[in-house]
C-alpha positions, 0 to 999 in steps of 0.5 A: 850659809851666813846667818845672823839672828838677832832676838830679845827686842820688845817694849820697855818703859823709859829707864828699863833694860833689855838684853839683845842677842845675836846667834852667828852661824856660817863663818868663823865667829871669833875671827870677826869683830862684831857690832850693833846698829840701829835704824829708827823710822825715817832714819839712816842706819846708825852705829851703836856699839862694836867689840874686837874679835877677842873682846879686848876693845869695844866702841860706842856711840856717844849717845849710849856710852855709860848705858849700853855694853857689847858683851861677846861669848865666842864659844857660843857664836853669840854677841849681845847688847846690853841696854840699860837705862833706856830713853825714849829716843833709843826705839829702832830696829837693832841689827847685829853685824860682822867684819873680818878685816880691821876697819872703821867700826862706826862706819855701817859700810865697814861690816860684811855681814848683817842680821835682819834686826830685832825691834826695840820700843821704849814707852814712857 
């Protein structure tokens, strides 16, 4: 069965950092583009970051550029979201997702598999 299991969420003060991880299984991880999306309470799910299957290309929504990075470790079947300089507007449930075929990474509908998400809360 395909599984994407996120971890690393929690409560952090504004300006702090968190590292989210997503452990994948049940599919050939190294052949999939991977992404992170988030959904705040009462809001639609939005794209945050993505990385190509081989790690050559990355994509970020404007609001996180320069603060977040999305490394991946294919031998470990794991993708990460390194979140620095967290802001009060960043809290949400963060979910990882996998995309087999080329698509528009900023479109959440392009992804084939989804994890259940991990909560990130920013205090001030």
